[in-house]
C-alpha positions as CSV (number, residue, x, y, z in Angstrom):
1,M,-17.4,-34.2,-30.2
2,S,-14.7,-32.6,-32.1
3,K,-12.5,-30.5,-30.1
4,S,-13.0,-26.7,-30.9
5,F,-10.6,-24.5,-32.7
6,L,-9.4,-22.9,-29.7
7,K,-8.7,-25.8,-27.3
8,K,-6.9,-27.4,-30.5
9,F,-4.4,-24.3,-29.7
10,V,-3.9,-24.5,-26.6
11,D,-3.5,-28.7,-26.6
12,W,-0.6,-27.8,-29.7
13,L,1.1,-25.1,-27.2
14,D,1.1,-27.5,-24.3
15,E,2.5,-30.5,-26.3
16,N,5.6,-28.0,-27.7
17,F,6.2,-26.2,-24.2
18,G,4.9,-28.2,-21.6
19,F,4.1,-26.0,-19.3
20,T,1.7,-28.2,-17.4
21,R,5.0,-30.6,-16.6
22,T,6.9,-27.5,-15.5
23,I,7.6,-26.9,-11.6
24,L,4.1,-24.4,-11.3
25,R,1.3,-26.3,-9.2
26,P,-1.6,-26.1,-9.8
27,A,-3.9,-23.5,-7.9
28,P,-6.3,-24.2,-5.1
29,E,-10.2,-22.8,-6.5
30,Y,-10.4,-20.7,-3.9
31,S,-7.4,-18.0,-4.9
32,L,-8.2,-17.8,-8.4
33,R,-11.5,-16.2,-7.2
34,N,-10.1,-13.8,-4.7
35,P,-7.7,-11.2,-6.5
36,S,-5.6,-10.1,-3.1
37,Y,-4.2,-13.7,-3.3
38,W,-2.2,-12.0,-6.1
39,L,-1.1,-8.9,-5.0
40,G,2.7,-10.5,-4.6
41,A,2.3,-11.5,-8.2
42,I,0.9,-7.6,-9.3
43,A,3.3,-5.9,-7.3
44,V,6.5,-8.6,-9.4
45,V,4.9,-7.6,-13.0
46,A,4.9,-3.3,-11.1
47,F,8.6,-5.1,-10.9
48,F,9.5,-6.1,-14.3
49,T,7.6,-3.1,-15.7
50,A,9.2,-0.5,-14.6
51,G,12.4,-2.6,-15.3
52,A,11.6,-2.4,-19.3
53,A,10.7,1.2,-19.0
54,G,13.7,1.7,-17.4
55,I,15.9,0.3,-19.6
56,I,15.2,2.1,-22.5
57,L,15.2,5.5,-20.4
58,L,19.0,4.2,-19.6
59,Q,19.7,4.4,-22.9
60,Y,18.6,8.5,-23.3
61,Y,19.8,9.3,-18.9
62,D,23.5,10.8,-18.5
63,P,24.5,10.4,-14.4
64,H,26.2,13.0,-14.1
65,P,24.9,15.8,-11.9
66,D,25.7,18.8,-15.2
67,N,23.3,16.7,-17.5
68,A,21.4,14.3,-15.5
69,W,18.3,17.2,-15.1
70,E,18.7,18.3,-18.7
71,S,19.0,14.2,-19.7
72,V,15.7,14.3,-18.3
73,S,14.8,17.7,-20.0
74,R,15.0,16.2,-23.5
75,I,14.0,12.2,-22.7
76,M,10.5,14.1,-22.7
77,I,11.1,16.5,-25.2
78,E,13.3,14.5,-27.7
79,V,12.7,10.8,-27.6
80,P,10.0,9.6,-29.2
81,F,7.2,8.5,-27.0
82,G,9.9,9.3,-24.4
83,N,7.6,11.4,-21.6
84,L,5.0,8.3,-21.8
85,I,7.9,5.9,-21.1
86,R,8.8,7.8,-18.5
87,N,5.7,8.1,-17.1
88,I,5.3,4.1,-16.8
89,H,8.6,3.6,-15.6
90,I,7.2,5.9,-12.6
91,Y,3.8,4.7,-12.4
92,S,4.9,1.4,-12.3
93,A,7.6,1.9,-9.3
94,F,4.4,3.4,-7.4
95,S,2.2,1.2,-7.8
96,M,5.2,-1.7,-7.4
97,I,5.2,0.6,-3.5
98,F,2.0,0.5,-3.1
99,I,0.9,-3.1,-4.1
100,A,4.2,-4.3,-2.1
101,F,2.7,-3.2,1.2
102,L,-1.1,-3.7,0.7
103,H,0.4,-7.3,-0.1
104,F,2.1,-7.2,3.1
105,M,-0.9,-5.8,5.3
106,R,-2.9,-8.5,3.5
107,N,-0.1,-11.2,4.7
108,Y,-0.3,-9.5,8.2
109,F,-3.6,-9.0,8.9
110,T,-4.2,-13.5,7.6
111,L,-1.3,-15.0,9.2
112,A,0.2,-16.0,5.9
113,Y,3.5,-15.7,8.3
114,R,3.0,-18.9,9.9
115,R,4.9,-22.0,9.9
116,P,6.1,-23.3,7.8
117,R,6.0,-19.8,6.1
118,E,8.8,-17.8,8.5
119,L,11.8,-17.7,5.8
120,M,9.5,-16.4,3.2
121,W,8.2,-13.8,5.3
122,I,11.8,-12.6,6.3
123,V,12.6,-12.6,2.8
124,G,8.9,-10.7,1.2
125,M,10.3,-8.1,4.1
126,L,13.7,-7.9,2.2
127,M,12.2,-7.2,-0.8
128,G,9.9,-4.7,0.6
129,L,12.7,-3.1,2.3
130,A,15.0,-3.4,-1.3
131,T,12.1,-1.8,-3.2
132,L,11.8,1.2,-0.4
133,M,15.6,1.6,-1.2
134,M,14.6,1.7,-5.6
135,G,12.5,4.8,-4.6
136,F,15.0,6.5,-2.4
137,T,17.7,5.6,-5.1
138,G,15.6,6.3,-7.8
139,Y,14.3,9.6,-7.0
140,L,18.0,11.5,-7.1
141,L,17.8,10.8,-10.2
142,P,16.3,13.2,-12.5
143,W,19.1,15.9,-10.0
144,Y,15.5,17.7,-8.8
145,A,16.4,20.5,-5.9
146,L,14.0,18.5,-4.2
147,S,15.3,15.1,-4.6
148,Y,18.5,16.3,-3.3
149,A,16.8,18.1,-0.3
150,A,15.1,14.6,0.5
151,V,18.1,12.9,-0.1
152,G,20.1,15.4,2.3
153,F,17.3,14.4,4.6
154,G,17.9,10.2,4.3
155,I,21.6,10.5,5.0
156,T,21.1,12.2,8.1
157,I,19.0,10.0,9.0
158,I,21.7,7.6,8.3
159,K,24.2,9.6,10.3
160,Q,22.4,8.4,13.5
161,L,22.6,5.2,13.3
162,P,25.6,3.7,15.9
163,Q,28.9,3.4,14.8
164,P,30.2,2.0,12.5
165,I,27.1,0.8,10.6
166,S,25.9,4.9,10.3
167,G,29.4,5.9,9.0
168,F,30.2,2.2,6.5
169,L,26.1,3.1,5.2
170,E,26.9,6.5,4.8
171,Y,30.1,6.0,3.1
172,L,28.3,3.0,0.8
173,I,25.5,5.5,-0.7
174,S,27.9,8.7,-1.1
175,G,31.7,8.3,-0.6
176,Y,33.6,10.8,-0.2
177,G,30.2,13.1,-0.4
178,T,30.8,15.0,-3.9
179,D,27.7,15.2,-5.6
180,M,29.3,13.5,-8.5
181,E,30.2,10.3,-6.5
182,L,26.8,10.3,-4.7
183,L,24.5,10.8,-8.0
184,R,27.2,7.8,-9.3
185,R,26.7,5.2,-6.5
186,F,22.5,6.3,-6.4
187,Y,22.7,5.6,-10.2
188,T,24.7,2.1,-9.0
189,F,22.2,1.2,-6.9
190,H,18.8,1.5,-8.6
191,T,19.8,0.2,-12.1
192,V,22.1,-2.9,-10.8
193,L,22.7,-4.0,-7.1
194,L,19.1,-3.0,-6.0
195,P,17.5,-4.7,-9.0
196,A,20.0,-8.1,-8.8
197,L,19.2,-8.1,-5.3
198,I,15.5,-8.5,-5.9
199,I,15.6,-10.6,-8.5
200,I,17.7,-13.0,-5.8
201,L,15.0,-12.8,-2.8
202,L,12.3,-13.3,-5.9
203,A,13.8,-16.4,-7.0
204,I,14.3,-18.0,-3.5
205,K,10.6,-16.2,-2.4
206,L,9.1,-18.2,-5.5
207,H,10.9,-21.7,-4.7
208,I,9.2,-21.6,-1.0
209,F,6.4,-20.3,-2.8
210,E,6.2,-23.7,-4.9
211,V,7.1,-25.8,-1.8
212,H,4.7,-25.1,0.3
213,G,1.2,-23.2,-1.9
214,I,-0.3,-20.4,-1.5
215,T,-1.7,-19.8,2.4
216,E,-4.9,-21.4,3.1
217,P,-7.7,-18.9,4.1
218,L,-9.5,-18.4,7.1
219,R,-12.9,-19.6,6.8
220,R,-13.7,-22.5,9.0
221,D,-16.3,-23.4,6.3
222,L,-14.3,-23.7,3.0
223,P,-16.8,-25.4,0.8
224,E,-15.4,-28.6,-1.2
225,E,-15.5,-27.4,-4.7
226,E,-13.3,-24.3,-3.6
227,R,-10.4,-26.7,-2.3
228,K,-10.2,-28.4,-5.8
229,L,-6.7,-27.7,-6.8
230,V,-7.1,-26.0,-10.5
231,P,-4.2,-26.6,-13.2
232,W,-0.8,-24.4,-14.1
233,F,-2.2,-24.6,-17.6
234,P,-4.1,-22.6,-19.3
235,N,-6.4,-22.5,-16.5
236,V,-4.3,-20.3,-13.5
237,F,-2.1,-18.6,-17.3
238,L,-5.4,-17.1,-18.5
239,Y,-5.9,-15.5,-15.1
240,F,-2.9,-14.6,-14.5
241,V,-2.6,-13.2,-18.0
242,I,-6.2,-11.3,-17.1
243,I,-4.6,-9.3,-14.3
244,V,-1.2,-8.5,-16.2
245,T,-3.0,-6.7,-18.9
246,T,-5.6,-4.8,-16.5
247,F,-2.7,-3.8,-14.7
248,I,-0.9,-2.6,-17.6
249,T,-3.6,-1.2,-19.0
250,I,-4.4,1.3,-15.9
251,I,-0.4,2.1,-15.7
252,L,-0.9,3.5,-19.1
253,T,-4.4,4.8,-19.2
254,A,-2.7,7.3,-16.2
255,S,0.6,7.3,-17.9
256,I,-1.4,9.3,-20.8
257,I,-4.2,11.5,-19.0
258,Y,-1.8,12.5,-16.1
259,P,1.9,12.7,-17.2
260,F,4.2,13.8,-14.1
261,G,6.2,17.6,-15.2
262,L,10.1,18.3,-14.3
263,H,10.8,20.3,-11.0
264,E,13.4,22.4,-10.7
265,K,16.7,21.4,-11.1
266,Y,18.8,21.6,-8.1
267,T,22.0,24.0,-8.4
268,P,24.4,24.0,-5.2
269,G,24.5,26.5,-2.9
270,V,20.8,27.2,-2.9
271,V,18.8,25.9,0.4
272,T,15.2,24.0,-1.0
273,I,12.6,22.2,1.6
274,P,12.9,18.7,1.3
275,M,9.6,17.1,-0.1
276,P,10.4,12.9,0.3
277,E,7.9,11.1,-2.3
278,W,4.4,10.0,-0.6
279,Y,5.7,7.0,0.2
280,F,8.4,8.8,2.6
281,M,6.2,11.2,3.8
282,W,5.6,9.7,7.0
283,T,8.9,9.6,8.1
284,Y,9.7,12.9,7.4
285,A,6.4,14.3,9.0
286,I,7.2,12.5,12.5
287,A,11.2,13.3,12.2
288,K,10.0,17.7,11.7
289,T,7.3,17.5,14.5
290,E,8.1,20.2,17.5
291,F,8.9,17.6,19.8
292,I,11.4,15.9,18.1
293,E,13.2,19.4,17.1
294,A,12.8,20.3,21.1
295,F,15.2,17.6,22.0
296,G,17.3,18.2,19.5
297,E,20.0,15.7,18.1
298,T,18.9,13.6,20.9
299,G,14.9,13.6,20.1
300,F,16.3,12.4,16.1
301,K,18.0,9.8,17.5
302,L,15.1,8.5,20.2
303,F,12.8,8.8,16.9
304,V,16.0,6.6,14.2
305,A,16.0,3.2,17.3
306,T,11.9,3.1,17.4
307,L,11.9,3.1,13.3
308,T,15.3,0.9,13.4
309,I,13.2,-1.3,15.9
310,I,10.4,-1.5,14.5
311,T,11.3,-2.6,11.7
312,L,13.3,-5.1,13.1
313,I,9.6,-6.5,14.7
314,F,8.4,-6.6,11.4
315,I,11.1,-8.8,10.6
316,F,10.8,-11.3,12.9
317,L,7.3,-11.3,13.4
318,P,6.9,-14.9,12.7
319,F,9.4,-16.1,15.7
320,L,7.9,-13.2,18.0
321,D,4.3,-14.1,17.4
322,R,3.6,-16.6,20.1
323,W,-0.3,-16.7,19.5
324,K,0.0,-17.3,15.4
325,D,-2.6,-20.5,15.6
326,K,-5.0,-17.9,16.5
327,H,-7.8,-16.9,13.7
328,P,-7.4,-13.2,13.5
329,S,-11.5,-13.0,15.1
330,E,-9.8,-14.3,18.3
331,R,-6.5,-11.4,18.6
332,P,-8.6,-8.5,18.9
333,F,-4.9,-6.4,19.5
334,F,-3.4,-7.8,17.2
335,I,-5.6,-6.9,14.2
336,A,-6.2,-3.2,15.8
337,I,-2.2,-2.8,15.7
338,G,-2.7,-3.5,12.0
339,V,-5.1,-1.0,11.7
340,W,-3.6,1.8,14.0
341,M,-0.5,1.3,11.6
342,I,-2.3,1.6,8.3
343,V,-4.4,5.4,10.5
344,E,-0.6,6.6,11.1
345,L,0.3,6.1,8.1
346,V,-1.9,8.3,6.3
347,L,-2.4,10.4,8.8
348,M,1.1,11.4,8.8
349,T,1.8,11.5,5.2
350,Y,-1.6,14.0,5.3
351,L,0.6,16.1,7.5
352,A,3.5,16.5,6.1
353,W,1.8,17.6,2.9
354,I,-0.8,19.8,4.4
355,T,2.8,21.6,6.8
356,A,5.7,21.5,4.0
357,G,8.2,23.7,5.3
358,T,6.8,24.2,8.7
359,Y,7.3,22.3,11.9
360,I,4.4,20.7,13.1
361,P,3.3,21.8,16.0
362,S,3.6,19.1,19.4
363,E,-0.6,18.8,20.3
364,I,-1.6,17.7,16.6
365,A,1.2,15.2,16.3
366,I,-0.1,13.6,19.7
367,L,-3.8,14.3,18.7
368,S,-2.9,12.3,15.6
369,I,-1.2,9.4,17.6
370,T,-3.3,9.4,21.0
371,I,-7.2,10.0,19.1
372,P,-7.0,7.0,17.1
373,A,-5.1,4.7,19.0
374,I,-7.3,5.4,21.6
375,I,-10.4,4.8,19.6
376,I,-8.3,1.6,17.6
377,F,-7.5,0.0,21.2
378,L,-10.9,1.0,23.1
379,A,-12.8,-0.6,20.2
380,A,-10.8,-4.2,20.6
381,Y,-10.9,-4.4,24.2
382,V,-14.5,-4.3,24.1
383,Y,-14.7,-7.0,21.5
384,S,-12.1,-8.6,23.7
385,R,-14.4,-8.3,26.6
386,K,-17.4,-9.5,25.1
387,I,-19.2,-6.4,25.7
388,V,-20.8,-5.8,22.5
389,K,-21.5,-9.1,20.1
390,P,-19.6,-10.1,17.6
391,P,-20.3,-8.9,14.4
392,E,-22.3,-12.1,13.7
393,L,-23.8,-11.8,15.7
394,V,-25.1,-8.4,14.9
395,W,-25.9,-9.4,11.5
396,E,-28.3,-12.1,12.7
397,K,-29.8,-9.1,14.7
398,F,-30.4,-6.8,11.1
399,S,-31.4,-10.1,9.9
400,K,-34.3,-10.3,11.1
401,L,-35.9,-6.9,10.5
402,K,-38.7,-7.4,8.3
403,V,-38.7,-6.4,4.4
404,S,-41.5,-6.8,3.9
405,R,-42.7,-2.9,4.2
406,F,-39.5,-2.4,1.8
407,S,-41.3,-4.7,-1.1
408,E,-45.1,-4.2,-0.7
409,G,-46.9,-2.8,-3.7
410,S,-45.5,-0.5,-5.7
411,I,-42.4,1.7,-4.8
412,N,-43.3,5.0,-2.3
413,S,-41.8,7.5,-4.4
414,K,-42.2,10.8,-2.0
415,R,-40.1,8.1,0.3
416,Y,-37.4,7.1,-2.5
417,V,-37.4,11.0,-3.7
418,W,-35.9,12.0,0.1
419,N,-34.0,8.9,0.9
420,I,-32.0,10.6,-2.3
421,V,-32.5,14.3,-1.1
422,R,-31.2,12.9,2.3
423,F,-28.0,11.1,1.3
424,M,-27.2,13.9,-0.1
425,I,-27.2,16.0,2.6
426,S,-25.3,14.2,4.5
427,I,-22.7,13.6,1.0
428,M,-22.5,17.5,2.0
429,C,-22.5,17.8,5.0
430,A,-19.5,15.2,5.0
431,G,-17.2,17.2,2.6
432,L,-18.2,20.3,4.8
433,S,-17.1,18.1,8.5
434,F,-13.4,17.7,6.0
435,R,-13.3,21.6,5.3
436,I,-13.7,22.6,9.6
437,I,-11.5,19.5,10.8
438,Y,-8.7,20.4,7.6
439,G,-8.5,24.8,8.7
440,W,-8.5,23.4,12.2
441,L,-5.1,21.4,11.3
442,T,-3.8,24.2,8.9
443,E,-5.8,27.9,10.5
444,G,-5.4,27.9,13.1
445,I,-9.7,27.6,14.1
446,G,-10.5,27.0,17.8
447,S,-10.9,23.8,18.8
448,A,-14.4,24.3,19.3
449,W,-14.8,23.7,15.6
450,M,-12.5,20.5,15.0
451,I,-14.8,18.9,17.7
452,F,-18.3,20.0,15.6
453,G,-16.4,19.0,12.9
454,L,-16.2,15.3,14.2
455,V,-19.5,15.2,15.6
456,L,-20.8,16.3,11.6
457,L,-18.7,14.2,10.0
458,S,-19.7,11.1,12.4
459,I,-23.5,11.8,12.0
460,S,-22.7,12.5,8.3
461,T,-21.4,9.0,8.2
462,L,-23.7,7.2,9.6
463,E,-26.9,8.3,8.6
464,S,-25.1,7.9,4.6
465,L,-24.7,3.9,6.2
466,R,-28.1,4.1,7.0
467,I,-29.5,5.4,4.5
468,I,-27.2,2.0,2.0
469,Y,-28.2,-0.3,4.6
470,I,-31.7,0.9,4.4
471,A,-32.0,0.8,0.6
472,D,-29.9,-2.9,0.5
473,L,-32.9,-4.1,2.7
474,S,-35.4,-2.7,0.4
475,S,-33.1,-4.5,-2.7
476,Q,-32.7,-7.6,-0.5
477,N,-29.0,-7.8,-1.1
478,I,-27.6,-7.9,2.0
479,K,-27.1,-11.9,2.3
480,N,-24.7,-11.4,-1.3
481,R,-23.0,-8.5,-0.7
482,S,-21.8,-9.8,3.2
483,R,-20.7,-13.5,1.1
484,S,-18.7,-11.3,-1.7
485,L,-17.0,-9.6,0.6
486,E,-15.7,-12.3,2.5
487,R,-15.0,-14.1,-0.7
488,W,-12.8,-11.3,-1.4
489,W,-11.4,-11.8,1.7
490,G,-11.0,-15.3,1.8
491,I,-12.4,-15.3,5.6
492,G,-15.4,-15.5,7.2
C-alpha cells in the first residue's frame, strides 16, 4: 500500500530534522488522554506568548515616570494593532499565573513531588514565585495610580521581614526611593532579570523531566494499553500543537472581545486606595482585616511571618511529607488542606474585591476562615473514621437503583416538564441565596438572613444535583461520566 501524502511529508520532516532522534523521550498513552498532564506545558506557552507580545510593546514603551502612562496610551491608540498586542500580553500573563496555580494544585493532590522528583518540585515552586514577581513588577509599568499604591503595599510587606533581608530587598527593588529609580528597576526586573531566571529554571526542570518522565497516575487499575509509549514525533508533537493553537485561540478571542482599558495616571501626592491584581488580592484581604489592624505593626509582622512560613513549607514539602507513599484517598486530611487552601484563596479574593477601600470586619474574616475549615476538616475526619462509606461503595449503592421506571414505555411528558420547572426554580433559589449572602457581607443585614441564605443555597444545590442525577440515570450515562472523570484526573 502506498503511503499517503501526509505520511510522506512527516517522514520527510523527520529525515531532515531528525525529530525522532532528539533527547525528547516518548510519552505514555495516558498522558495524551488527560490534558491536566500538560498544564505545565501550557503555562510555558503562555510565558513565551506574553514574552513575544512584550518584546513588541518594548519598542514603544518609555520607562520614565513622566512618559510611561502616555506611552501606553499611544500604544493603545496610535500603534497599529497596539491595543490587541497589549491585551494578548496581559491575558497571556494572567493565564500563565492561573495555569501555574492549577499545575501546582494538581501536583500537590497527585503527590507529584515524590522521589525522585523532589528537586523538580522545588524548581517548579521557584518558577511559580518568579512568575508572581513578573506580575508584581509588570503591574507598575503602565504607571497607574492603582498600581503605584499596590506596589507601595507590597514594599510595606517587605519592610516587615527581618533585617538585613528587608533592607536588602527594599534597596534591590526601589533603590534610593525615587519614582524614577523605582520604575527603572521594576522595568529591568520585568523585562530582563525575571524572564532570564524563569528560562534558566525551566531548562533545569525540563532536564529533570526528560530524565524521569511523566509522573505515573495514581490509578491502580490502569489498563495496559494506556501505559504504552507513544513516540514524541509526530504523535506528541501534534497533540502539543493542538494544545498551543487552542490556547492562542482563546487568548486572541478574549483580547478582541474583552479588551483592557487604561486606568488613571499616578500623580505624586494624590492618595489612592491600593488594589493589587487578582492574584495578590487574597494577601491584601488578610492584611486589611480589623484584627490585623488592631495589633498594629505587630499584627502585620505576624501576617508576613505566617505567609513566609507557609511558603517555605510548600517549597520543602517533599522533605516534610512523611506519608508520601500513600494514596491520596488514604490521606483525607492531606486532601482537606489543599481544598481548604483553594476555598480560602477564592473567599479572600472575593472579600478584598467587595470591600475595596474599607477594612474587613473581624467577625466576617474569622467566619470566612473558620466555617470552611470546620466543614472541610470535619468531612475529612468523618471519612477517616469510616463513619460513612467510601465514595466507590456509595456509588455501588446508587448503581443498584432500578432504571426501568425511567425507561419503560414512552417518555412521560408531564414528569419531563415538571423536572424542568423544578430545576429552573432550584437555580432561581440558588441565585436568591447568593444575593442574600452578598447582602449579609456588604449591607449588614441580620445573621438570621445569612443562615437562611446558606440553608436555601444548600437545598437548591442538592435539589439541582438530584434532578441532574435522575436525568443521567434515565439515560444510563452515569457510569460513562464516572469513567470520563477518572480518566481526566488520572485517578480512581
